[in-house]
C-alpha positions as CSV (number, residue, x, y, z in Angstrom):
1,M,195.7,140.6,-38.1
2,S,199.0,142.2,-37.2
3,D,197.9,144.4,-34.3
4,S,195.1,146.5,-32.9
5,F,196.5,149.7,-34.5
6,T,195.7,148.5,-38.0
7,S,192.3,147.1,-37.2
8,S,189.2,148.2,-35.3
9,A,186.0,146.5,-34.3
10,A,182.3,147.3,-34.5
11,L,180.3,145.7,-31.7
12,L,176.7,144.9,-32.6
13,E,174.3,145.2,-29.7
14,P,170.5,145.8,-29.3
15,S,171.3,149.4,-28.8
16,G,173.2,149.8,-32.1
17,I,176.7,149.7,-33.5
18,H,179.7,150.7,-31.3
19,T,183.2,151.2,-32.6
20,L,185.8,149.8,-30.2
21,E,189.4,148.7,-30.0
22,V,189.5,145.0,-31.1
23,R,190.5,143.5,-27.8
24,H,187.9,145.5,-25.9
25,A,185.2,144.4,-28.4
26,M,186.2,140.8,-28.1
27,D,186.2,140.9,-24.3
28,K,182.6,142.1,-24.5
29,L,181.6,139.4,-26.9
30,I,183.3,136.7,-24.7
31,E,181.5,138.1,-21.7
32,A,178.2,137.9,-23.5
33,A,178.8,134.3,-24.6
34,S,179.5,133.2,-21.0
35,P,177.0,130.9,-19.4
36,E,176.3,133.4,-16.7
37,R,175.7,136.2,-19.2
38,S,172.8,138.6,-18.7
39,H,170.5,140.0,-21.3
40,A,171.7,143.4,-20.3
41,N,174.9,142.4,-22.0
42,A,173.4,140.9,-25.2
43,A,176.1,141.4,-27.7
44,Y,175.2,139.9,-31.1
45,G,178.6,139.9,-32.6
46,V,181.8,141.7,-33.5
47,L,182.9,143.0,-37.0
48,I,186.7,143.4,-37.3
49,Y,187.8,145.7,-40.2
50,H,190.8,147.7,-41.4
51,A,190.9,151.0,-39.6
52,A,193.9,152.4,-41.5
53,K,192.3,152.2,-44.9
54,K,190.3,155.1,-46.3
55,G,186.6,154.7,-46.1
56,P,183.7,155.1,-43.6
57,V,183.4,153.2,-40.4
58,P,180.8,150.5,-40.7
59,N,177.3,151.9,-40.1
60,I,174.1,150.1,-39.2
61,F,173.4,149.1,-42.8
62,S,176.8,147.9,-43.9
63,A,177.3,146.1,-40.6
64,T,173.9,144.4,-40.8
65,G,174.7,143.3,-44.4
66,R,178.1,141.7,-43.3
67,F,176.5,140.2,-40.3
68,V,173.7,138.5,-42.3
69,R,176.1,137.2,-44.9
70,A,178.4,135.8,-42.2
71,Y,175.5,134.2,-40.4
72,L,174.4,132.4,-43.5
73,K,177.9,131.1,-44.1
74,G,178.3,130.0,-40.5
75,W,174.8,128.3,-40.6
76,T,175.8,126.4,-43.7
77,A,179.1,125.3,-42.1
78,L,177.2,124.1,-39.0
79,S,174.7,122.2,-41.1
80,K,177.5,120.3,-42.8
81,M,179.7,119.7,-39.8
82,E,179.9,116.0,-39.1
83,V,180.7,116.1,-35.3
84,D,179.3,114.2,-32.4
85,I,177.9,116.9,-30.1
86,V,177.3,114.6,-27.2
87,G,179.5,115.7,-24.4
88,I,180.8,118.8,-26.1
89,G,182.3,121.0,-23.4
90,E,181.9,118.4,-20.7
91,G,184.7,117.0,-18.6
92,R,187.8,119.0,-18.1
93,K,187.2,122.7,-17.6
94,D,190.1,123.6,-19.9
95,R,188.8,121.5,-22.8
96,I,188.7,123.4,-26.0
97,D,186.0,122.6,-28.6
98,V,186.8,124.2,-31.9
99,F,185.5,123.0,-35.2
100,E,186.6,124.3,-38.6
101,Q,185.0,124.4,-42.0
102,N,186.8,125.6,-45.2
103,N,185.3,127.1,-48.3
104,V,187.0,128.7,-51.3
105,R,185.7,132.2,-50.4
106,Y,185.5,132.0,-46.6
107,F,186.6,130.1,-43.5
108,V,184.4,129.2,-40.5
109,K,185.6,128.3,-37.1
110,V,183.0,127.4,-34.4
111,F,183.6,127.6,-30.6
112,A,181.0,125.4,-29.0
113,G,179.9,124.1,-25.7
114,K,180.8,125.0,-22.1
115,A,184.5,125.3,-23.0
116,A,183.7,127.9,-25.8
117,V,184.6,130.9,-23.6
118,N,188.0,129.5,-22.6
119,A,188.6,128.5,-26.2
120,L,187.9,132.0,-27.4
121,K,190.2,133.5,-24.7
122,K,193.1,131.2,-25.4
123,E,192.8,130.3,-29.1
124,A,190.9,133.1,-30.9
125,K,193.3,135.4,-32.6
126,P,191.1,138.3,-33.8
127,S,191.3,138.7,-37.5
128,L,189.4,140.4,-40.2
129,G,185.9,139.0,-40.3
130,V,182.8,138.5,-38.2
131,Y,182.4,136.8,-34.8
132,I,178.7,135.9,-34.1
133,N,177.4,135.1,-30.6
134,T,174.3,132.9,-31.2
135,A,173.1,133.0,-27.6
136,H,171.0,136.1,-28.1
137,L,169.8,135.5,-31.6
138,D,166.3,134.5,-30.6
139,T,163.7,133.1,-33.0
140,L,161.9,136.4,-33.4
141,L,165.1,138.2,-34.4
142,L,166.1,135.5,-36.9
143,D,162.6,135.5,-38.3
144,D,162.6,139.3,-38.7
145,L,165.9,139.1,-40.6
146,R,164.6,136.1,-42.7
147,L,167.4,134.0,-41.4
148,P,167.2,130.2,-40.8
149,H,167.3,129.0,-37.3
150,L,170.4,127.2,-36.1
151,P,170.5,123.5,-36.7
152,E,168.7,121.9,-33.8
153,R,171.7,120.0,-32.4
154,F,173.6,123.3,-31.9
155,R,170.8,125.2,-30.2
156,N,170.8,125.9,-26.4
157,M,174.6,125.7,-26.1
158,P,177.2,128.5,-25.8
159,L,178.4,129.0,-29.4
160,V,180.4,131.6,-31.3
161,M,180.9,131.4,-35.0
162,Q,184.0,133.1,-36.5
163,V,183.7,133.8,-40.3
164,E,186.8,135.0,-42.1
165,E,186.3,136.3,-45.6
166,T,188.8,136.9,-48.4
167,E,189.4,140.6,-49.0
168,Q,187.4,141.9,-52.0
169,K,187.7,145.0,-54.2
170,N,185.1,147.7,-53.8
171,S,183.4,146.7,-57.1
172,E,183.2,143.1,-55.9
173,V,181.7,144.1,-52.6
174,L,179.1,146.2,-54.4
175,L,178.3,143.5,-56.9
176,G,178.0,140.9,-54.0
177,W,175.7,143.2,-52.1
178,E,173.5,143.8,-55.1
179,N,173.2,140.1,-55.8
180,F,172.5,139.5,-52.1
181,V,169.7,142.0,-52.0
182,K,168.2,140.7,-55.2
183,A,168.4,137.1,-54.1
184,T,167.0,137.9,-50.7
185,S,164.1,139.8,-52.1
186,E,163.3,137.0,-54.5
187,E,163.6,134.5,-51.7
188,I,161.3,136.4,-49.5
189,A,158.7,136.9,-52.3
190,A,158.9,133.2,-53.1
191,Q,158.6,132.1,-49.5
192,E,155.5,134.4,-49.0
193,T,153.9,132.8,-52.0
194,V,154.7,129.3,-50.8
195,D,153.4,130.1,-47.3
196,R,150.2,131.5,-48.8
197,D,149.6,128.5,-51.0
198,T,150.9,125.7,-48.8
199,V,147.7,123.8,-48.3
200,E,146.7,124.1,-52.0
201,W,150.2,123.2,-53.2
202,R,150.3,120.1,-51.1
203,S,146.9,119.1,-52.2
204,Q,147.9,119.5,-55.9
205,F,151.2,117.6,-55.2
206,M,149.3,114.6,-53.9
207,K,146.9,114.7,-56.8
208,N,149.6,114.9,-59.4
209,H,152.2,112.4,-58.0
210,L,151.4,108.8,-57.2
211,S,152.5,108.0,-53.6
212,W,152.7,104.8,-51.6
213,T,152.0,103.9,-48.0
214,A,154.8,102.2,-46.1
215,K,153.0,98.8,-46.7
216,E,152.9,99.5,-50.5
217,V,156.6,100.3,-50.5
218,A,157.3,96.9,-49.0
219,D,154.9,95.2,-51.4
220,Q,156.7,96.8,-54.4
221,S,160.1,95.7,-53.0
222,T,161.5,92.2,-52.5
223,S,161.1,92.5,-48.8
224,T,159.6,89.5,-46.9
225,A,159.6,91.2,-43.5
226,K,156.4,90.5,-41.5
227,N,156.3,94.2,-40.4
228,R,155.3,95.7,-43.7
229,G,156.0,99.2,-42.6
230,A,159.5,98.6,-41.3
231,L,161.3,98.8,-44.7
232,A,160.1,102.3,-45.6
233,S,160.8,103.5,-42.1
234,R,164.4,102.2,-42.2
235,W,165.1,103.7,-45.6
236,A,163.7,107.0,-44.4
237,Q,165.9,106.9,-41.3
238,E,168.9,106.1,-43.5
239,R,168.0,109.2,-45.6
240,K,167.6,107.1,-48.8
241,I,164.0,108.2,-49.3
242,F,161.6,110.8,-47.9
243,A,157.9,110.8,-46.9
244,V,155.3,113.6,-46.8
245,K,152.7,113.8,-44.1
246,Y,149.3,114.4,-45.6
247,E,145.9,114.2,-43.9
248,G,147.4,112.4,-40.9
249,Q,149.3,109.7,-42.9
250,F,152.8,109.4,-44.3
251,W,153.2,108.9,-48.0
252,Y,156.2,108.0,-50.1
253,P,156.2,109.6,-53.6
254,R,156.6,107.0,-56.3
255,F,159.1,108.9,-58.4
256,Q,161.9,108.2,-55.9
257,F,161.8,104.4,-56.6
258,Q,162.8,102.2,-59.5
259,D,161.9,98.5,-59.5
260,G,160.9,98.8,-55.8
261,E,164.3,100.2,-54.7
262,P,165.3,103.8,-53.8
263,L,166.9,105.8,-56.6
264,P,170.5,106.6,-55.4
265,T,170.1,110.3,-56.6
266,V,167.2,110.8,-54.2
267,G,169.3,109.8,-51.2
268,Q,172.2,112.1,-52.4
269,V,169.7,115.0,-52.7
270,I,168.5,114.4,-49.1
271,Q,172.1,114.2,-47.9
272,A,172.8,117.6,-49.6
273,Y,170.1,119.3,-47.4
274,P,170.5,120.2,-43.7
275,I,169.4,117.5,-41.3
276,H,166.3,119.5,-40.2
277,A,164.8,119.5,-43.8
278,N,161.5,117.7,-44.0
279,G,159.7,115.7,-46.6
280,W,157.8,118.6,-48.0
281,D,161.0,120.5,-48.5
282,F,162.2,117.6,-50.8
283,A,158.8,117.4,-52.5
284,Y,158.9,121.1,-53.3
285,F,162.4,120.8,-54.7
286,F,161.6,117.8,-56.9
287,A,158.2,118.9,-58.1
288,T,158.7,122.6,-58.7
289,P,159.6,124.0,-62.2
290,N,163.3,125.2,-62.1
291,A,164.4,128.0,-64.3
292,N,167.9,126.6,-64.4
293,I,166.7,123.6,-66.4
294,G,164.3,125.4,-68.7
295,G,161.3,125.3,-66.4
296,R,161.4,121.5,-66.1
297,K,161.0,119.8,-62.7
298,P,164.1,118.1,-61.2
299,L,162.1,114.9,-60.8
300,E,162.0,114.7,-64.6
301,L,165.8,114.4,-64.8
302,L,166.2,111.8,-62.0
303,K,167.0,109.0,-64.4
304,T,168.3,110.9,-67.4
305,D,170.6,113.5,-65.7
306,P,171.1,112.7,-62.0
307,E,174.2,114.8,-61.7
308,R,172.3,117.9,-62.8
309,V,169.6,117.1,-60.2
310,L,172.2,116.8,-57.5
311,S,173.9,120.1,-58.6
312,L,170.5,121.9,-58.4
313,A,169.9,120.4,-54.9
314,R,173.2,121.6,-53.6
315,A,172.6,125.1,-54.8
316,A,169.1,125.1,-53.3
317,A,170.3,123.7,-49.9
318,D,173.4,126.0,-49.6
319,P,172.2,129.6,-49.5
320,A,175.5,131.0,-48.4
321,D,177.2,129.9,-51.6
322,A,175.1,132.4,-53.6
323,Y,176.9,135.3,-51.9
């Protein structure tokens, strides 16, 4: 951004959208992100846009659309960030904790920890894009917007996500929004169906897919360990296999093994998902007919086309890439 005369900002607050000069809006966001913030100053985020260009100032609908898309991209970046969060923001008061994630279509920078406010003041150079303060995005609000909760390791800490997007033509924006609405509607409808049929679906999964106990996993392998449950537990911790909990017991679906050993593709699929994904998430992915492979189930391609399975998993696990 060259200066505040060519750009303006829209501040998103519980009371609505407020157009402000960029620096003023950023000051309010930084104040809201401070540890001593009050809920009376619960700014959700700031949208920075070209003020000189022809076109309407962002309204509640367009601002919400940009905010939601930016949140999904920021969430995806957080899920993929390989950082040690222990001690973030501790120690020196002037410590700056900034993490960056690049994508072809957007760029995400995260200001995290107790030093986030100082980092924003000193390092953040307001540019076209969206700044999101996660402190006031409570679970009820995220659920209402059908947005995933922050990765657990980033919850309960001062955190601001900056999402810069490449500039698009009006037609591209319209197409992107139409695809976004379509995909979101389909996702909501699918989720409602899954929620309604969860017990029945899980029961059918267990009936249709042979699964082993931890002891049986060890029996099928070459392990000679006395603790017959240790091998399966270790493989699960290493994210090589997954287990589903059914009727109070953990079960390991048979299709993820070959000759008693984990299939490498299963571990790659698990790694493609955010760390908070659970065994039923993987079971649903592998055992649900997928339109992209002609209605077949990904588990049917585990041995014949593992690259295709991994590609499908990455698309399923990375919602922001669809927009």
